[in-house]
Backbone as a chain_set.jsonl record, in Angstrom:
{"seq": "XXXXXXXXXXXXXXXXXXXXXXXXXXXXXXXXXXXXXXXXXXXXXXXXXXXXXXXXXXXXXXXXXXXXXXXXXXXXXXXXXXXXXXXXXXXXXXXXXXXXXXXXXXXXXXXXXXXXXXXXXXXXXX", "coords": {"N": [[75.415, 53.457, 190.496], [74.842, 56.139, 190.9], [77.351, 57.059, 191.514], [78.64, 56.987, 189.041], [77.271, 58.733, 187.462], [77.731, 61.224, 189.004], [80.389, 61.261, 188.774], [80.821, 61.701, 185.954], [79.763, 64.32, 185.813], [81.476, 65.777, 187.331], [83.731, 65.807, 185.974], [86.495, 67.526, 184.133], [85.698, 70.465, 182.035], [85.661, 69.858, 178.516], [87.942, 71.153, 176.117], [87.025, 73.705, 173.981], [86.58, 73.39, 170.374], [88.746, 75.192, 168.139], [87.349, 76.079, 165.846], [84.778, 76.567, 166.733], [84.723, 78.632, 168.533], [83.851, 81.998, 169.311], [84.264, 85.246, 167.911], [85.095, 88.217, 169.243], [84.259, 91.168, 168.007], [84.819, 93.673, 169.04], [87.393, 93.439, 170.011], [89.061, 93.565, 167.958], [91.524, 95.19, 166.182], [91.142, 97.594, 163.835], [92.255, 99.809, 162.671], [93.954, 101.29, 160.027], [93.28, 99.227, 158.334], [92.498, 98.325, 155.152], [89.669, 98.224, 153.313], [88.297, 96.026, 150.87], [87.491, 97.162, 147.706], [84.836, 97.339, 145.214], [85.668, 98.348, 142.951], [84.276, 100.03, 141.56], [83.264, 102.81, 139.494], [81.411, 104.671, 140.214], [80.04, 106.941, 142.523], [77.985, 107.638, 145.483], [76.872, 110.782, 146.189], [76.323, 113.522, 148.416], [74.684, 116.558, 148.319], [74.215, 119.906, 149.455], [72.066, 122.439, 148.534], [71.816, 125.906, 148.541], [71.452, 128.097, 147.175], [70.709, 128.946, 143.759], [73.099, 129.212, 142.527], [74.782, 127.32, 143.648], [74.619, 124.973, 142.223], [76.549, 124.44, 140.413], [78.89, 122.605, 141.158], [77.375, 120.303, 141.762], [76.107, 119.663, 139.275], [78.523, 119.063, 137.802], [79.275, 116.747, 139.157], [77.358, 114.902, 138.393], [77.71, 114.778, 135.686], [80.233, 113.637, 135.774], [79.505, 111.107, 136.396], [78.446, 110.286, 138.768], [76.058, 109.562, 141.45], [73.798, 111.761, 142.974], [72.449, 113.031, 145.952], [70.473, 115.606, 146.539], [70.004, 118.061, 148.76], [67.489, 120.337, 149.241], [66.328, 121.786, 151.123], [66.961, 124.356, 152.307], [65.791, 125.967, 150.431], [63.194, 125.777, 150.651], [61.321, 127.729, 151.368], [61.072, 129.323, 149.154], [59.368, 128.987, 146.477], [59.858, 129.575, 143.605], [62.637, 129.436, 143.419], [63.031, 126.773, 144.145], [61.82, 125.403, 142.172], [63.181, 126.288, 139.855], [65.764, 125.172, 140.458], [65.017, 122.463, 140.452], [64.152, 122.192, 137.721], [66.669, 122.554, 136.466], [68.129, 120.416, 137.294], [66.621, 118.326, 136.17], [66.916, 118.896, 133.556], [69.682, 118.363, 133.419], [69.906, 115.627, 134.024], [68.435, 114.693, 131.887], [70.254, 115.381, 129.747], [72.368, 113.629, 130.237], [71.239, 111.23, 130.02], [70.109, 110.127, 132.346], [68.373, 110.138, 135.475], [65.993, 111.795, 137.512], [64.435, 112.354, 140.628], [62.096, 113.111, 143.212], [62.91, 112.683, 146.651], [61.423, 112.139, 149.494], [60.428, 115.25, 150.987], [62.174, 117.418, 150.632], [64.435, 116.524, 149.205], [66.238, 115.775, 146.308], [66.96, 113.196, 144.112], [69.517, 112.539, 141.803], [70.573, 110.908, 138.94], [73.302, 109.351, 137.005], [74.295, 108.537, 133.573], [72.43, 105.906, 132.347], [71.314, 104.987, 134.754], [68.418, 104.43, 136.416], [65.703, 105.48, 138.496], [63.793, 103.746, 140.556], [60.626, 104.28, 141.527], [58.89, 103.153, 143.262], [57.911, 102.644, 146.514], [59.238, 100.829, 149.116], [57.674, 99.014, 151.615], [57.012, 97.675, 154.764], [57.283, 94.144, 155.632], [59.792, 92.538, 153.823]], "CA": [[74.829, 54.306, 189.435], [75.065, 57.546, 191.292], [78.767, 57.491, 191.363], [79.027, 57.114, 187.638], [76.756, 60.131, 187.101], [78.471, 62.266, 189.528], [81.814, 61.226, 188.19], [80.816, 62.278, 184.763], [79.464, 65.617, 185.953], [82.499, 66.405, 187.96], [84.97, 65.875, 185.019], [86.702, 68.886, 183.756], [85.114, 70.571, 180.697], [86.483, 69.684, 177.4], [88.218, 72.415, 175.357], [86.066, 74.014, 172.741], [87.461, 73.408, 169.298], [89.021, 76.538, 167.596], [86.356, 76.483, 164.896], [83.456, 76.769, 167.434], [84.862, 79.865, 169.286], [83.359, 83.231, 168.649], [85.272, 86.318, 167.767], [84.612, 89.514, 169.657], [84.671, 92.231, 167.04], [85.321, 94.819, 169.755], [88.698, 93.348, 170.325], [89.874, 93.693, 166.697], [92.134, 96.557, 165.781], [90.974, 97.774, 162.342], [92.929, 101.011, 162.13], [94.936, 101.045, 158.937], [92.805, 98.122, 157.451], [91.939, 98.751, 154.008], [88.583, 97.296, 152.843], [88.38, 95.803, 149.401], [86.355, 97.886, 147.016], [84.477, 96.536, 144.017], [86.426, 98.973, 141.78], [83.186, 100.791, 140.743], [83.579, 104.188, 139.357], [80.363, 105.514, 140.605], [79.843, 107.259, 144.017], [76.775, 108.293, 145.825], [77.376, 111.927, 146.803], [75.297, 114.257, 148.967], [74.929, 117.959, 148.355], [73.189, 120.922, 150.041], [72.005, 123.653, 147.685], [71.106, 126.954, 149.188], [71.155, 129.084, 146.084], [70.874, 128.329, 142.333], [74.543, 129.172, 142.146], [75.384, 126.166, 144.246], [74.416, 123.828, 141.474], [77.732, 124.015, 139.57], [79.572, 121.418, 141.545], [76.371, 119.189, 141.744], [76.034, 119.253, 137.88], [79.705, 118.542, 137.418], [79.373, 115.427, 139.76], [76.425, 114.119, 137.668], [78.427, 114.614, 134.427], [81.288, 112.711, 136.074], [79.011, 109.808, 136.611], [78.181, 109.942, 140.233], [74.6, 109.758, 141.775], [73.682, 112.815, 143.951], [71.254, 113.379, 146.703], [70.584, 117.127, 146.705], [69.153, 118.695, 149.972], [67.079, 121.651, 148.869], [65.452, 122.351, 152.254], [67.2, 125.784, 152.505], [64.987, 126.788, 149.46], [61.751, 125.413, 150.857], [60.315, 128.88, 151.547], [61.109, 130.045, 147.906], [58.97, 128.08, 145.318], [60.436, 129.831, 142.402], [64.034, 128.91, 143.492], [62.996, 125.315, 144.111], [61.272, 124.974, 140.702], [64.36, 126.594, 139.007], [66.703, 124.159, 140.674], [64.495, 121.19, 139.928], [64.213, 122.163, 136.314], [68.014, 122.595, 136.011], [68.579, 119.07, 137.532], [65.878, 117.566, 135.11], [67.773, 119.085, 132.291], [71.01, 117.653, 133.467], [69.531, 114.213, 133.894], [68.042, 114.433, 130.392], [71.392, 115.513, 128.97], [73.196, 112.431, 130.482], [70.318, 110.001, 129.906], [70.082, 109.709, 133.631], [66.98, 110.207, 136.031], [65.789, 112.617, 138.657], [63.125, 112.111, 141.415], [62.027, 113.558, 144.664], [63.09, 111.629, 147.778], [60.964, 112.974, 150.57], [59.983, 116.584, 150.745], [63.264, 118.447, 150.224], [65.657, 115.939, 148.615], [66.162, 115.264, 145.009], [67.991, 112.233, 143.645], [69.9, 112.728, 140.425], [71.475, 109.75, 138.68], [73.925, 109.58, 135.782], [73.925, 107.869, 132.423], [71.941, 104.484, 132.512], [70.801, 104.638, 136.091], [67.088, 104.937, 136.713], [65.205, 105.42, 139.895], [62.476, 102.998, 140.883], [59.783, 105.187, 142.35], [58.128, 102.192, 144.1], [58.469, 102.624, 147.899], [59.241, 99.555, 149.872], [57.157, 99.098, 152.969], [56.683, 96.363, 155.538], [58.321, 93.015, 155.493], [60.299, 92.274, 152.368]], "C": [[75.005, 55.647, 189.693], [76.366, 57.997, 191.107], [79.183, 57.709, 189.903], [78.52, 58.404, 187.089], [77.36, 61.193, 187.619], [79.849, 62.36, 189.074], [81.863, 61.871, 186.798], [80.552, 63.731, 184.86], [80.601, 66.413, 186.6], [83.834, 66.48, 187.001], [85.213, 67.279, 184.56], [86.152, 69.141, 182.208], [86.063, 70.378, 179.638], [86.774, 70.95, 176.633], [87.351, 72.533, 174.144], [86.978, 74.068, 171.567], [87.578, 74.933, 168.759], [87.82, 76.965, 166.683], [84.998, 76.844, 165.453], [83.49, 77.993, 168.37], [84.339, 80.991, 168.522], [84.453, 84.214, 168.658], [84.603, 87.561, 168.26], [85.084, 90.602, 168.832], [85.221, 93.52, 167.732], [86.774, 94.694, 170.03], [89.632, 93.309, 169.114], [90.265, 95.019, 166.429], [91.957, 96.718, 164.286], [91.583, 99.036, 161.837], [93.888, 100.563, 161.156], [94.459, 99.885, 158.006], [92.111, 98.798, 156.372], [90.775, 97.735, 153.527], [88.671, 97.195, 151.296], [87.178, 96.529, 148.809], [86.065, 97.075, 145.67], [85.044, 97.169, 142.85], [85.346, 99.762, 141.037], [83.699, 102.276, 140.657], [82.571, 105.21, 139.895], [80.229, 105.699, 142.082], [78.499, 107.804, 144.18], [77.196, 109.524, 146.656], [76.121, 112.685, 147.354], [75.719, 115.722, 148.824], [73.875, 118.847, 148.928], [73.222, 122.089, 149.124], [71.127, 124.655, 148.546], [70.734, 128.064, 148.282], [71.224, 128.349, 144.789], [72.496, 128.223, 142.093], [75.404, 127.991, 142.705], [75.34, 124.831, 143.365], [75.625, 123.408, 140.651], [78.405, 122.751, 139.885], [78.76, 120.108, 141.444], [76.395, 118.662, 140.216], [77.288, 118.583, 137.49], [79.709, 117.078, 137.951], [78.546, 114.412, 138.818], [77.153, 113.708, 136.267], [79.661, 113.683, 134.621], [80.866, 111.308, 136.314], [78.593, 109.318, 137.985], [76.628, 110.23, 140.44], [74.681, 110.773, 142.904], [72.393, 112.838, 144.652], [71.349, 114.849, 147.092], [69.511, 117.614, 147.74], [68.886, 120.155, 149.464], [66.17, 122.34, 149.987], [65.683, 123.853, 152.514], [66.38, 126.565, 151.529], [63.535, 126.473, 149.665], [60.832, 126.58, 151.019], [60.264, 129.703, 150.177], [60.698, 129.1, 146.815], [59.459, 128.36, 144.022], [61.882, 129.221, 142.258], [63.915, 127.431, 143.47], [62.668, 124.91, 142.763], [62.496, 125.207, 139.74], [65.458, 125.47, 139.144], [66.255, 122.767, 140.203], [64.58, 121.111, 138.44], [65.756, 122.08, 135.727], [68.449, 121.074, 136.165], [67.882, 118.061, 136.577], [66.643, 117.736, 133.857], [69.095, 118.301, 132.193], [70.784, 116.257, 133.37], [69.193, 113.805, 132.476], [69.345, 114.404, 129.55], [72.316, 114.213, 129.067], [72.501, 111.084, 130.343], [70.378, 109.337, 131.295], [68.573, 109.808, 134.204], [67.089, 111.24, 137.206], [64.479, 112.383, 139.309], [63.292, 112.701, 142.829], [62.13, 112.447, 145.609], [62.604, 112.379, 148.98], [60.517, 114.347, 150.049], [60.948, 117.464, 150.086], [64.467, 117.797, 149.811], [65.33, 115.489, 147.236], [67.331, 114.416, 144.753], [68.281, 112.342, 142.134], [70.94, 111.607, 140.092], [72.111, 110.003, 137.291], [73.433, 108.644, 134.762], [73.491, 106.291, 132.792], [71.504, 104.084, 133.873], [69.389, 105.249, 136.241], [66.762, 104.755, 138.138], [63.946, 104.866, 139.946], [61.723, 103.841, 141.826], [58.799, 104.334, 143.275], [58.645, 102.202, 145.448], [58.247, 101.395, 148.552], [58.69, 99.814, 151.265], [56.928, 97.733, 153.577], [57.767, 95.278, 155.406], [58.582, 92.71, 154.111], [60.303, 90.829, 152.112]], "O": [[75.324, 56.38, 188.756], [76.614, 59.106, 190.633], [80.02, 58.565, 189.619], [79.215, 59.101, 186.349], [77.594, 62.15, 186.881], [80.425, 63.446, 188.998], [82.852, 62.53, 186.478], [81.093, 64.439, 184.011], [80.667, 67.629, 186.419], [84.822, 67.15, 187.3], [84.319, 68.126, 184.575], [86.152, 68.268, 181.339], [87.235, 70.709, 179.814], [85.874, 71.781, 176.512], [87.027, 71.583, 173.431], [88.04, 74.685, 171.646], [86.675, 75.755, 168.913], [87.355, 78.101, 166.771], [84.151, 77.37, 164.732], [82.465, 78.37, 168.938], [84.347, 81.012, 167.291], [85.465, 84.04, 169.337], [83.572, 87.935, 167.7], [86.255, 90.967, 168.93], [85.949, 94.314, 167.137], [87.416, 95.715, 170.272], [90.829, 93.053, 169.239], [89.445, 95.936, 166.434], [92.606, 95.997, 163.529], [91.446, 99.333, 160.65], [94.591, 99.574, 161.366], [95.126, 99.582, 157.017], [91.28, 99.687, 156.559], [91.011, 96.535, 153.389], [89.05, 98.123, 150.581], [86.06, 96.508, 149.324], [86.878, 96.315, 145.144], [84.939, 96.598, 141.764], [85.586, 100.124, 139.885], [84.38, 102.835, 141.516], [82.84, 106.406, 140.008], [80.293, 104.729, 142.837], [77.894, 108.349, 143.256], [77.809, 109.361, 147.711], [75.016, 112.518, 146.839], [76.848, 116.113, 149.123], [72.695, 118.504, 148.863], [74.276, 122.693, 148.928], [70.062, 124.384, 149.101], [69.84, 128.865, 148.557], [71.747, 127.237, 144.726], [73.027, 127.259, 141.541], [76.535, 127.739, 142.291], [75.909, 123.794, 143.708], [75.759, 122.255, 140.24], [78.516, 121.876, 139.027], [79.266, 119.032, 141.126], [76.644, 117.491, 139.931], [77.185, 117.537, 136.85], [80.14, 116.206, 137.195], [78.978, 113.297, 138.526], [77.174, 112.56, 135.824], [80.064, 113.012, 133.671], [81.694, 110.404, 136.429], [78.428, 108.131, 138.267], [76.019, 111.014, 139.711], [75.575, 110.656, 143.742], [71.337, 112.683, 144.039], [72.207, 115.253, 147.876], [68.302, 117.542, 147.52], [69.766, 120.999, 149.291], [65.418, 123.286, 149.755], [64.75, 124.561, 152.891], [66.24, 127.771, 151.732], [62.708, 126.905, 148.862], [59.627, 126.426, 150.817], [59.496, 130.661, 150.076], [61.565, 128.44, 146.242], [59.514, 127.41, 143.241], [62.274, 128.635, 141.249], [64.716, 126.821, 142.762], [63.334, 124.006, 142.259], [62.773, 124.352, 138.9], [65.974, 124.929, 138.167], [67.037, 122.008, 139.631], [65.024, 120.096, 137.902], [65.981, 121.577, 134.626], [69.069, 120.529, 135.252], [68.487, 117.052, 136.215], [66.973, 116.765, 133.177], [69.519, 117.734, 131.186], [71.506, 115.639, 132.587], [69.595, 112.761, 131.963], [69.521, 113.502, 128.731], [72.934, 113.805, 128.083], [73.073, 110.008, 130.517], [70.66, 108.144, 131.408], [67.632, 109.573, 133.446], [68.159, 111.475, 137.766], [63.474, 112.222, 138.617], [64.346, 112.766, 143.461], [61.53, 111.388, 145.428], [63.345, 113.23, 149.473], [60.273, 114.55, 148.86], [60.641, 118.169, 149.124], [65.536, 118.378, 150.0], [64.28, 114.893, 146.995], [68.478, 114.737, 145.062], [67.372, 112.245, 141.31], [71.943, 111.39, 140.772], [71.562, 110.758, 136.489], [72.386, 108.015, 134.912], [74.226, 105.582, 133.48], [71.333, 102.891, 134.123], [69.231, 106.469, 136.191], [67.405, 104.019, 138.886], [63.004, 105.451, 139.411], [62.228, 104.09, 142.921], [57.971, 104.915, 143.977], [59.793, 101.791, 145.618], [57.118, 100.904, 148.562], [59.155, 100.691, 151.993], [56.674, 96.759, 152.87], [58.94, 95.517, 155.117], [57.668, 92.63, 153.291], [60.669, 90.397, 151.019]]}, "num_chains": 1, "name": "protein.A"}
């Protein structure tokens, strides 16, 4: 009985089927690999506004159908400038039937036509 058990333990390991082997992603060369895109026309863009004059390109992006996260932290010491920028972005969102909302203390999200912002904050386990 012992010989049979020892004989089975000493046998060479069976090869692992190809379907059960793992792939080490660190060994894969992905340079030049193009990822498939969904073909969507909308992008999420990030903008930093330091003066009211910086809004031109931001407004253009919203009119082009992109969502924008606008960092207004450079204006945080100037309440009048912050209000002016926020009012301009509200006006743009209204023009395109989009939405605008504060995300945190110094970031505004502006969306294009037909995109609304859900203001419910997700917390804890989903």
